[in-house]
Backbone and ligand atoms as CSV (ligand in chain L), in Angstrom:
chain,resi,resn,atom,element,x,y,z
A,1,UNK,N,N,82.806,236.488,-8.031
A,1,UNK,CA,C,81.592,235.778,-8.466
A,1,UNK,C,C,81.862,235.045,-9.781
A,2,UNK,N,N,81.362,233.827,-9.856
A,2,UNK,CA,C,81.532,233.061,-11.077
A,2,UNK,C,C,80.669,233.694,-12.180
A,3,UNK,N,N,81.278,233.949,-13.306
A,3,UNK,CA,C,80.572,234.687,-14.356
A,3,UNK,C,C,79.697,233.795,-15.223
A,4,UNK,N,N,80.157,232.574,-15.433
A,4,UNK,CA,C,79.449,231.695,-16.369
A,4,UNK,C,C,78.535,230.780,-15.565
A,5,UNK,N,N,77.240,231.048,-15.591
A,5,UNK,CA,C,76.306,230.283,-14.766
A,5,UNK,C,C,75.284,229.560,-15.662
A,6,UNK,N,N,74.529,228.622,-15.077
A,6,UNK,CA,C,73.603,227.816,-15.886
A,6,UNK,C,C,72.597,228.638,-16.691
A,7,UNK,N,N,72.157,229.760,-16.139
A,7,UNK,CA,C,71.180,230.587,-16.868
A,7,UNK,C,C,71.791,231.127,-18.148
A,8,UNK,N,N,73.030,231.567,-18.045
A,8,UNK,CA,C,73.701,232.104,-19.237
A,8,UNK,C,C,74.001,230.987,-20.241
A,9,UNK,N,N,74.406,229.823,-19.744
A,9,UNK,CA,C,74.673,228.697,-20.645
A,9,UNK,C,C,73.403,228.325,-21.417
A,10,UNK,N,N,72.266,228.333,-20.724
A,10,UNK,CA,C,71.007,228.007,-21.407
A,10,UNK,C,C,70.700,229.050,-22.484
A,11,UNK,N,N,70.943,230.310,-22.163
A,11,UNK,CA,C,70.756,231.372,-23.167
A,11,UNK,C,C,71.620,231.074,-24.401
A,12,UNK,N,N,72.886,230.714,-24.162
A,12,UNK,CA,C,73.794,230.441,-25.287
A,12,UNK,C,C,73.322,229.243,-26.107
A,13,UNK,N,N,72.857,228.214,-25.414
A,13,UNK,CA,C,72.357,227.016,-26.122
A,13,UNK,C,C,71.212,227.382,-27.058
A,14,UNK,N,N,70.336,228.259,-26.587
A,14,UNK,CA,C,69.191,228.672,-27.405
A,14,UNK,C,C,69.618,229.609,-28.533
A,15,UNK,N,N,70.671,230.361,-28.290
A,15,UNK,CA,C,71.071,231.444,-29.197
A,15,UNK,C,C,72.040,230.982,-30.290
A,16,UNK,N,N,72.943,230.066,-29.960
A,16,UNK,CA,C,74.046,229.690,-30.863
A,16,UNK,C,C,73.502,228.924,-32.064
A,17,UNK,N,N,73.914,229.343,-33.253
A,17,UNK,CA,C,73.351,228.767,-34.479
A,17,UNK,C,C,74.112,227.537,-34.959
A,18,UNK,N,N,75.352,227.349,-34.482
A,18,UNK,CA,C,76.210,226.288,-35.017
A,18,UNK,C,C,76.219,225.084,-34.070
A,19,UNK,N,N,77.078,224.113,-34.398
A,19,UNK,CA,C,77.177,222.892,-33.591
A,19,UNK,C,C,77.730,223.238,-32.201
A,20,UNK,N,N,76.933,222.947,-31.184
A,20,UNK,CA,C,77.317,223.261,-29.789
A,20,UNK,C,C,78.658,222.618,-29.429
A,21,UNK,N,N,78.909,221.431,-29.988
A,21,UNK,CA,C,80.165,220.711,-29.697
A,21,UNK,C,C,81.227,220.970,-30.773
A,22,UNK,N,N,80.953,221.861,-31.705
A,22,UNK,CA,C,81.829,222.053,-32.862
A,22,UNK,C,C,83.072,222.882,-32.568
A,23,UNK,N,N,83.799,223.202,-33.656
A,23,UNK,CA,C,85.108,223.869,-33.478
A,23,UNK,C,C,84.978,225.272,-32.894
A,24,UNK,N,N,83.810,225.889,-33.042
A,24,UNK,CA,C,83.599,227.208,-32.424
A,24,UNK,C,C,82.553,227.144,-31.323
A,25,UNK,N,N,82.320,225.966,-30.774
A,25,UNK,CA,C,81.281,225.786,-29.762
A,25,UNK,C,C,81.825,225.705,-28.343
A,26,UNK,N,N,80.996,225.151,-27.469
A,26,UNK,CA,C,81.245,225.206,-26.025
A,26,UNK,C,C,82.585,224.599,-25.565
A,27,UNK,N,N,83.033,223.466,-26.152
A,27,UNK,CA,C,84.335,222.948,-25.685
A,27,UNK,C,C,85.471,223.945,-25.950
A,28,UNK,N,N,85.407,224.632,-27.088
A,28,UNK,CA,C,86.391,225.686,-27.389
A,28,UNK,C,C,86.281,226.815,-26.364
A,29,UNK,N,N,85.074,227.232,-26.065
A,29,UNK,CA,C,84.882,228.344,-25.112
A,29,UNK,C,C,85.445,227.968,-23.738
A,30,UNK,N,N,85.229,226.715,-23.336
A,30,UNK,CA,C,85.731,226.272,-22.022
A,30,UNK,C,C,87.262,226.285,-21.991
A,31,UNK,N,N,87.878,225.874,-23.102
A,31,UNK,CA,C,89.359,225.896,-23.130
A,31,UNK,C,C,89.876,227.325,-23.172
A,32,UNK,N,N,89.204,228.202,-23.906
A,32,UNK,CA,C,89.615,229.616,-23.936
A,32,UNK,C,C,89.521,230.207,-22.524
A,33,UNK,N,N,88.460,229.840,-21.814
A,33,UNK,CA,C,88.320,230.322,-20.427
A,33,UNK,C,C,89.492,229.843,-19.574
A,34,UNK,N,N,89.812,228.549,-19.664
A,34,UNK,CA,C,90.915,228.006,-18.859
A,34,UNK,C,C,92.237,228.669,-19.246
A,35,UNK,N,N,92.482,228.798,-20.545
A,35,UNK,CA,C,93.711,229.475,-21.003
A,35,UNK,C,C,93.759,230.890,-20.424
A,36,UNK,N,N,92.656,231.591,-20.556
A,36,UNK,CA,C,92.622,233.002,-20.166
A,36,UNK,C,C,92.803,233.205,-18.668
A,37,UNK,N,N,92.189,232.337,-17.878
A,37,UNK,CA,C,92.330,232.502,-16.427
A,37,UNK,C,C,93.759,232.217,-15.991
A,38,UNK,N,N,94.413,231.246,-16.639
A,38,UNK,CA,C,95.831,230.984,-16.324
A,38,UNK,C,C,96.692,232.176,-16.717
A,39,UNK,N,N,96.466,232.675,-17.921
A,39,UNK,CA,C,97.245,233.836,-18.385
A,39,UNK,C,C,97.023,235.042,-17.474
A,40,UNK,N,N,95.780,235.223,-17.035
A,40,UNK,CA,C,95.439,236.408,-16.243
A,40,UNK,C,C,96.237,236.476,-14.944
A,41,UNK,N,N,96.623,235.309,-14.421
A,41,UNK,CA,C,97.430,235.312,-13.196
A,41,UNK,C,C,98.758,236.036,-13.423
A,42,UNK,N,N,99.227,236.021,-14.650
A,42,UNK,CA,C,100.508,236.674,-14.952
A,42,UNK,C,C,100.349,238.038,-15.613
A,43,UNK,N,N,99.290,238.206,-16.381
A,43,UNK,CA,C,99.179,239.451,-17.152
A,43,UNK,C,C,98.469,240.558,-16.386
A,44,UNK,N,N,97.761,240.180,-15.308
A,44,UNK,CA,C,96.988,241.177,-14.576
A,44,UNK,C,C,95.678,241.524,-15.265
A,45,UNK,N,N,95.266,240.691,-16.207
A,45,UNK,CA,C,93.994,240.933,-16.901
A,45,UNK,C,C,92.819,240.839,-15.930
A,46,UNK,N,N,91.727,241.480,-16.282
A,46,UNK,CA,C,90.484,241.400,-15.520
A,46,UNK,C,C,89.855,240.031,-15.792
A,47,UNK,N,N,89.875,239.159,-14.788
A,47,UNK,CA,C,89.446,237.774,-14.986
A,47,UNK,C,C,87.960,237.676,-15.335
A,48,UNK,N,N,87.149,238.594,-14.837
A,48,UNK,CA,C,85.724,238.558,-15.177
A,48,UNK,C,C,85.527,238.793,-16.674
A,49,UNK,N,N,86.240,239.763,-17.197
A,49,UNK,CA,C,86.123,240.070,-18.626
A,49,UNK,C,C,86.631,238.884,-19.448
A,50,UNK,N,N,87.727,238.285,-19.010
A,50,UNK,CA,C,88.305,237.149,-19.734
A,50,UNK,C,C,87.314,235.987,-19.784
A,51,UNK,N,N,86.673,235.694,-18.669
A,51,UNK,CA,C,85.703,234.584,-18.637
A,51,UNK,C,C,84.528,234.849,-19.573
A,52,UNK,N,N,84.032,236.048,-19.533
A,52,UNK,CA,C,82.862,236.339,-20.370
A,52,UNK,C,C,83.268,236.361,-21.847
A,53,UNK,N,N,84.441,236.903,-22.135
A,53,UNK,CA,C,84.945,236.861,-23.511
A,53,UNK,C,C,84.939,235.424,-24.022
A,54,UNK,N,N,85.452,234.507,-23.200
A,54,UNK,CA,C,85.556,233.106,-23.632
A,54,UNK,C,C,84.200,232.569,-24.073
A,55,UNK,N,N,83.153,232.965,-23.345
A,55,UNK,CA,C,81.822,232.419,-23.595
A,55,UNK,C,C,80.924,233.351,-24.394
A,56,UNK,N,N,81.526,234.319,-25.110
A,56,UNK,CA,C,80.687,235.132,-25.996
A,56,UNK,C,C,81.364,235.422,-27.339
A,57,UNK,N,N,82.699,235.321,-27.419
A,57,UNK,CA,C,83.390,235.861,-28.599
A,57,UNK,C,C,83.005,235.155,-29.901
A,58,UNK,N,N,82.626,233.871,-29.824
A,58,UNK,CA,C,82.213,233.141,-31.026
A,58,UNK,C,C,80.717,232.837,-31.030
A,59,UNK,N,N,80.002,233.366,-30.049
A,59,UNK,CA,C,78.586,233.005,-29.894
A,59,UNK,C,C,77.722,233.518,-31.047
A,60,UNK,N,N,78.208,234.536,-31.756
A,60,UNK,CA,C,77.424,235.110,-32.864
A,60,UNK,C,C,77.892,234.592,-34.226
A,61,UNK,N,N,78.698,233.567,-34.226
A,61,UNK,CA,C,79.117,232.995,-35.513
A,61,UNK,C,C,77.914,232.413,-36.255
A,62,UNK,N,N,77.903,232.639,-37.542
A,62,UNK,CA,C,76.859,232.044,-38.389
A,62,UNK,C,C,77.457,231.016,-39.319
A,63,UNK,N,N,78.784,230.854,-39.248
A,63,UNK,CA,C,79.482,229.869,-40.071
A,63,UNK,C,C,80.752,229.462,-39.344
A,64,UNK,N,N,81.127,228.171,-39.492
A,64,UNK,CA,C,82.411,227.731,-38.957
A,64,UNK,C,C,83.546,228.088,-39.912
A,65,UNK,N,N,83.193,228.576,-41.101
A,65,UNK,CA,C,84.204,229.060,-42.043
A,65,UNK,C,C,84.384,230.560,-41.869
A,66,UNK,N,N,84.656,231.253,-42.989
A,66,UNK,CA,C,84.871,232.693,-42.922
A,66,UNK,C,C,83.594,233.406,-42.449
A,67,UNK,N,N,83.752,234.244,-41.461
A,67,UNK,CA,C,82.610,234.990,-40.904
A,67,UNK,C,C,83.185,236.251,-40.261
A,68,UNK,N,N,83.663,237.189,-41.102
A,68,UNK,CA,C,84.462,238.307,-40.583
A,68,UNK,C,C,83.729,239.245,-39.631
A,69,UNK,N,N,82.401,239.228,-39.654
A,69,UNK,CA,C,81.665,240.145,-38.765
A,69,UNK,C,C,81.252,239.520,-37.435
A,70,UNK,N,N,81.709,238.281,-37.190
A,70,UNK,CA,C,81.203,237.638,-35.966
A,70,UNK,C,C,81.731,238.316,-34.703
A,71,UNK,N,N,82.923,238.920,-34.775
A,71,UNK,CA,C,83.461,239.624,-33.608
A,71,UNK,C,C,82.652,240.866,-33.255
A,72,UNK,N,N,82.425,241.764,-34.237
A,72,UNK,CA,C,81.570,242.917,-33.960
A,72,UNK,C,C,80.151,242.527,-33.516
A,73,UNK,N,N,79.601,241.438,-34.092
A,73,UNK,CA,C,78.267,241.004,-33.651
A,73,UNK,C,C,78.301,240.542,-32.187
A,74,UNK,N,N,79.390,239.840,-31.817
A,74,UNK,CA,C,79.521,239.397,-30.419
A,74,UNK,C,C,79.638,240.604,-29.492
A,75,UNK,N,N,80.343,241.632,-29.944
A,75,UNK,CA,C,80.476,242.853,-29.132
A,75,UNK,C,C,79.112,243.486,-28.898
A,76,UNK,N,N,78.279,243.523,-29.937
A,76,UNK,CA,C,76.939,244.101,-29.790
A,76,UNK,C,C,76.072,243.251,-28.859
A,77,UNK,N,N,76.205,241.933,-29.001
A,77,UNK,CA,C,75.451,241.036,-28.112
A,77,UNK,C,C,75.850,241.298,-26.656
A,78,UNK,N,N,77.155,241.444,-26.423
A,78,UNK,CA,C,77.637,241.689,-25.057
A,78,UNK,C,C,76.991,242.942,-24.479
A,79,UNK,N,N,76.898,243.976,-25.296
A,79,UNK,CA,C,76.288,245.225,-24.814
A,79,UNK,C,C,74.799,245.041,-24.531
A,80,UNK,N,N,74.149,244.217,-25.363
A,80,UNK,CA,C,72.704,244.011,-25.191
A,80,UNK,C,C,72.366,243.215,-23.929
A,81,UNK,N,N,73.207,242.228,-23.609
A,81,UNK,CA,C,72.822,241.306,-22.528
A,81,UNK,C,C,73.592,241.536,-21.237
A,82,UNK,N,N,74.473,242.538,-21.219
A,82,UNK,CA,C,75.296,242.727,-20.019
A,82,UNK,C,C,74.465,242.798,-18.742
A,83,UNK,N,N,73.472,243.650,-18.725
A,83,UNK,CA,C,72.746,243.831,-17.461
A,83,UNK,C,C,71.947,242.593,-17.079
A,84,UNK,N,N,71.540,241.848,-18.098
A,84,UNK,CA,C,70.747,240.647,-17.812
A,84,UNK,C,C,71.607,239.511,-17.246
A,85,UNK,N,N,72.820,239.357,-17.780
A,85,UNK,CA,C,73.616,238.187,-17.406
A,85,UNK,C,C,74.920,238.478,-16.670
A,86,UNK,N,N,75.502,239.662,-16.823
A,86,UNK,CA,C,76.869,239.848,-16.307
A,86,UNK,C,C,77.071,240.954,-15.283
A,87,UNK,N,N,76.395,242.072,-15.423
A,87,UNK,CA,C,76.629,243.229,-14.541
A,87,UNK,C,C,78.071,243.724,-14.557
A,88,UNK,N,N,78.664,243.799,-15.733
A,88,UNK,CA,C,79.985,244.408,-15.844
A,88,UNK,C,C,79.859,245.924,-15.707
A,89,UNK,N,N,80.911,246.549,-15.183
A,89,UNK,CA,C,80.934,248.011,-15.166
A,89,UNK,C,C,81.127,248.509,-16.601
A,90,UNK,N,N,80.923,249.804,-16.799
A,90,UNK,CA,C,81.066,250.316,-18.168
A,90,UNK,C,C,82.509,250.169,-18.657
A,91,UNK,N,N,83.473,250.304,-17.769
A,91,UNK,CA,C,84.887,250.107,-18.140
A,91,UNK,C,C,85.137,248.649,-18.555
A,92,UNK,N,N,84.591,247.707,-17.782
A,92,UNK,CA,C,84.759,246.285,-18.125
A,92,UNK,C,C,84.062,245.961,-19.447
A,93,UNK,N,N,82.874,246.516,-19.623
A,93,UNK,CA,C,82.127,246.250,-20.851
A,93,UNK,C,C,82.887,246.804,-22.057
A,94,UNK,N,N,83.510,247.946,-21.880
A,94,UNK,CA,C,84.308,248.527,-22.956
A,94,UNK,C,C,85.469,247.595,-23.337
A,95,UNK,N,N,86.108,247.007,-22.347
A,95,UNK,CA,C,87.198,246.062,-22.622
A,95,UNK,C,C,86.671,244.825,-23.346
A,96,UNK,N,N,85.531,244.323,-22.894
A,96,UNK,CA,C,84.936,243.138,-23.532
A,96,UNK,C,C,84.581,243.436,-24.985
A,97,UNK,N,N,84.030,244.602,-25.224
A,97,UNK,CA,C,83.670,245.000,-26.588
A,97,UNK,C,C,84.921,245.061,-27.463
A,98,UNK,N,N,85.969,245.697,-26.957
A,98,UNK,CA,C,87.235,245.766,-27.724
A,98,UNK,C,C,87.769,244.371,-28.021
A,99,UNK,N,N,87.730,243.505,-27.012
A,99,UNK,CA,C,88.265,242.148,-27.182
A,99,UNK,C,C,87.464,241.378,-28.229
A,100,UNK,N,N,86.145,241.486,-28.170
A,100,UNK,CA,C,85.296,240.772,-29.139
A,100,UNK,C,C,85.485,241.336,-30.541
A,101,UNK,N,N,85.436,242.652,-30.654
A,101,UNK,CA,C,85.519,243.265,-31.985
A,101,UNK,C,C,86.806,242.886,-32.703
A,102,UNK,N,N,87.919,242.839,-31.965
A,102,UNK,CA,C,89.215,242.663,-32.617
A,102,UNK,C,C,89.773,241.253,-32.614
A,103,UNK,N,N,89.031,240.301,-32.037
A,103,UNK,CA,C,89.704,239.031,-31.736
A,103,UNK,C,C,90.132,238.240,-32.960
A,104,UNK,N,N,89.504,238.475,-34.110
A,104,UNK,CA,C,89.925,237.688,-35.277
A,104,UNK,C,C,90.654,238.546,-36.309
A,105,UNK,N,N,91.135,239.707,-35.900
A,105,UNK,CA,C,91.825,240.597,-36.843
A,105,UNK,C,C,93.342,240.443,-36.796
A,106,UNK,N,N,93.848,239.647,-35.866
A,106,UNK,CA,C,95.292,239.378,-35.837
A,106,UNK,C,C,96.130,240.414,-35.112
A,107,UNK,N,N,95.494,241.359,-34.459
A,107,UNK,CA,C,96.252,242.379,-33.719
A,107,UNK,C,C,97.025,241.774,-32.563
A,108,UNK,N,N,98.130,242.413,-32.210
A,108,UNK,CA,C,98.885,241.914,-31.051
A,108,UNK,C,C,99.142,243.004,-30.006
A,109,UNK,N,N,98.644,244.194,-30.247
A,109,UNK,CA,C,98.849,245.280,-29.267
A,109,UNK,C,C,97.504,245.830,-28.789
A,110,UNK,N,N,97.323,245.762,-27.472
A,110,UNK,CA,C,96.120,246.311,-26.843
A,110,UNK,C,C,96.422,246.364,-25.349
A,111,UNK,N,N,95.431,246.650,-24.531
A,111,UNK,CA,C,95.684,246.642,-23.086
A,111,UNK,C,C,95.745,245.189,-22.594
A,112,UNK,N,N,96.205,245.004,-21.368
A,112,UNK,CA,C,96.494,243.656,-20.856
A,112,UNK,C,C,95.271,242.737,-20.922
A,113,UNK,N,N,94.106,243.260,-20.573
A,113,UNK,CA,C,92.917,242.396,-20.565
A,113,UNK,C,C,92.551,241.956,-21.983
A,114,UNK,N,N,92.597,242.874,-22.918
A,114,UNK,CA,C,92.240,242.543,-24.307
A,114,UNK,C,C,93.279,241.571,-24.888
A,115,UNK,N,N,94.543,241.815,-24.645
A,115,UNK,CA,C,95.588,240.900,-25.160
A,115,UNK,C,C,95.440,239.512,-24.562
A,116,UNK,N,N,95.059,239.440,-23.312
A,116,UNK,CA,C,94.880,238.133,-22.661
A,116,UNK,C,C,93.717,237.378,-23.295
A,117,UNK,N,N,92.653,238.080,-23.601
A,117,UNK,CA,C,91.516,237.452,-24.296
A,117,UNK,C,C,91.969,236.893,-25.648
A,118,UNK,N,N,92.659,237.700,-26.402
A,118,UNK,CA,C,93.078,237.277,-27.745
A,118,UNK,C,C,94.026,236.075,-27.675
A,119,UNK,N,N,94.971,236.114,-26.736
A,119,UNK,CA,C,95.900,234.987,-26.609
A,119,UNK,C,C,95.182,233.725,-26.158
A,120,UNK,N,N,94.236,233.864,-25.252
A,120,UNK,CA,C,93.494,232.695,-24.762
A,120,UNK,C,C,92.818,231.978,-25.922
A,121,UNK,N,N,92.288,232.749,-26.860
A,121,UNK,CA,C,91.630,232.187,-28.045
A,121,UNK,C,C,92.671,231.566,-28.983
A,122,UNK,N,N,93.744,232.294,-29.247
A,122,UNK,CA,C,94.753,231.800,-30.207
A,122,UNK,C,C,95.478,230.561,-29.701
A,123,UNK,N,N,95.604,230.422,-28.394
A,123,UNK,CA,C,96.258,229.232,-27.848
A,123,UNK,C,C,95.435,227.970,-28.101
A,124,UNK,N,N,94.208,228.109,-28.572
A,124,UNK,CA,C,93.357,226.949,-28.843
A,124,UNK,C,C,93.270,226.622,-30.336
A,125,UNK,N,N,94.196,227.139,-31.113
A,125,UNK,CA,C,94.143,226.920,-32.569
A,125,UNK,C,C,94.487,225.491,-32.983
A,126,UNK,N,N,95.076,224.719,-32.083
A,126,UNK,CA,C,95.408,223.332,-32.427
A,126,UNK,C,C,94.194,222.536,-32.885
A,127,UNK,N,N,93.018,222.922,-32.414
A,127,UNK,CA,C,91.790,222.187,-32.771
A,127,UNK,C,C,91.476,222.280,-34.249
A,128,UNK,N,N,92.006,223.297,-34.926
A,128,UNK,CA,C,91.779,223.418,-36.370
A,128,UNK,C,C,93.091,223.211,-37.139
A,129,UNK,N,N,94.029,222.500,-36.502
A,129,UNK,CA,C,95.247,222.100,-37.203
A,129,UNK,C,C,96.313,223.180,-37.295
A,130,UNK,N,N,96.223,224.201,-36.459
A,130,UNK,CA,C,97.215,225.275,-36.491
A,130,UNK,C,C,97.978,225.293,-35.173
A,131,UNK,N,N,99.291,225.196,-35.253
A,131,UNK,CA,C,100.107,225.317,-34.046
A,131,UNK,C,C,100.378,226.799,-33.831
A,132,UNK,N,N,99.961,227.358,-32.683
A,132,UNK,CA,C,100.112,228.805,-32.493
A,132,UNK,C,C,101.572,229.257,-32.655
A,133,UNK,N,N,101.742,230.328,-33.420
A,133,UNK,CA,C,103.061,230.919,-33.654
A,133,UNK,C,C,103.293,231.957,-32.557
A,134,UNK,N,N,104.351,231.801,-31.757
A,134,UNK,CA,C,104.582,232.764,-30.673
A,134,UNK,C,C,104.604,234.213,-31.168
A,135,UNK,N,N,105.032,234.431,-32.414
A,135,UNK,CA,C,105.092,235.803,-32.942
A,135,UNK,C,C,103.697,236.402,-33.132
A,136,UNK,N,N,102.675,235.546,-33.184
A,136,UNK,CA,C,101.297,236.027,-33.360
A,136,UNK,C,C,100.568,236.173,-32.024
A,137,UNK,N,N,101.282,235.915,-30.947
A,137,UNK,CA,C,100.669,236.054,-29.623
A,137,UNK,C,C,101.034,237.415,-29.024
A,138,UNK,N,N,100.193,237.899,-28.134
A,138,UNK,CA,C,100.343,239.265,-27.610
A,138,UNK,C,C,101.201,239.344,-26.356
A,139,UNK,N,N,101.094,238.323,-25.498
A,139,UNK,CA,C,101.689,238.453,-24.157
A,139,UNK,C,C,102.853,237.491,-23.968
A,140,UNK,N,N,103.771,237.920,-23.116
A,140,UNK,CA,C,104.895,237.055,-22.747
A,140,UNK,C,C,104.380,235.784,-22.069
A,141,UNK,N,N,103.335,235.930,-21.292
A,141,UNK,CA,C,102.770,234.775,-20.581
A,141,UNK,C,C,102.343,233.683,-21.565
A,142,UNK,N,N,101.736,234.066,-22.680
A,142,UNK,CA,C,101.257,233.078,-23.664
A,142,UNK,C,C,102.418,232.474,-24.459
A,143,UNK,N,N,103.497,233.237,-24.592
A,143,UNK,CA,C,104.636,232.750,-25.393
A,143,UNK,C,C,105.539,231.791,-24.617
A,144,UNK,N,N,105.303,231.629,-23.308
A,144,UNK,CA,C,106.123,230.692,-22.540
A,144,UNK,C,C,105.931,229.277,-23.078
A,145,UNK,N,N,107.029,228.555,-23.193
A,145,UNK,CA,C,106.973,227.202,-23.743
A,145,UNK,C,C,105.984,226.320,-22.984
A,146,UNK,N,N,106.000,226.428,-21.661
A,146,UNK,CA,C,105.119,225.575,-20.852
A,146,UNK,C,C,103.645,225.880,-21.155
A,147,UNK,N,N,103.330,227.146,-21.319
A,147,UNK,CA,C,101.940,227.538,-21.617
A,147,UNK,C,C,101.552,227.079,-23.019
A,148,UNK,N,N,102.441,227.302,-23.987
A,148,UNK,CA,C,102.173,226.886,-25.369
A,148,UNK,C,C,101.889,225.387,-25.426
A,149,UNK,N,N,102.715,224.608,-24.744
A,149,UNK,CA,C,102.571,223.150,-24.815
A,149,UNK,C,C,101.315,222.680,-24.098
A,150,UNK,N,N,101.044,223.265,-22.932
A,150,UNK,CA,C,99.865,222.864,-22.152
A,150,UNK,C,C,98.595,223.129,-22.959
A,151,UNK,N,N,98.518,224.323,-23.520
A,151,UNK,CA,C,97.305,224.685,-24.262
A,151,UNK,C,C,97.196,223.886,-25.558
A,152,UNK,N,N,98.325,223.660,-26.218
A,152,UNK,CA,C,98.293,222.930,-27.493
A,152,UNK,C,C,97.780,221.512,-27.289
A,153,UNK,N,N,98.293,220.840,-26.263
A,153,UNK,CA,C,97.837,219.464,-25.984
A,153,UNK,C,C,96.333,219.440,-25.746
A,154,UNK,N,N,95.826,220.392,-24.969
A,154,UNK,CA,C,94.389,220.413,-24.685
A,154,UNK,C,C,93.576,220.751,-25.937
A,155,UNK,N,N,94.161,221.557,-26.811
A,155,UNK,CA,C,93.417,221.975,-28.012
A,155,UNK,C,C,93.196,220.821,-28.978
A,156,UNK,N,N,93.992,219.765,-28.842
A,156,UNK,CA,C,93.881,218.632,-29.763
A,156,UNK,C,C,92.851,217.600,-29.299
A,157,UNK,N,N,92.312,217.768,-28.108
A,157,UNK,CA,C,91.383,216.762,-27.558
A,157,UNK,C,C,90.107,216.670,-28.383
L,1,FE2,FE,FE,87.429,231.499,-30.590
């Protein structure tokens, strides 16, 4: 089942405090989703969790600058709205919470689904002038030259 549907997008539009088209807005979320689904084919990540991560991990940002609590806030939001919008199992929700809470802390070790979420986000750093460093990525799939280049080109759009 497709996880990101018009009802959820409308919720995000109403909820998101920053520029919808900005560096932490919907175009970024769409690229993170695409990155994550490609990576998931190789990492064995739970694709449902990856898709929802893409469209929630920055949804609680209150600033496009430093906002160290936005990950934990996104994790809490995920727990609040799961039954309304996603119907994840408790195991999936736990993975989503871990992925959201830790996504901006720079960690590189976690389970496959969480690492795939983090890499999907980091592969989109070109939009803020940062070329992803393979040493800061979690998975072999993300460190492949072809993946790095594909995601980097898209991140500059
Ligand atoms: Fe992000």
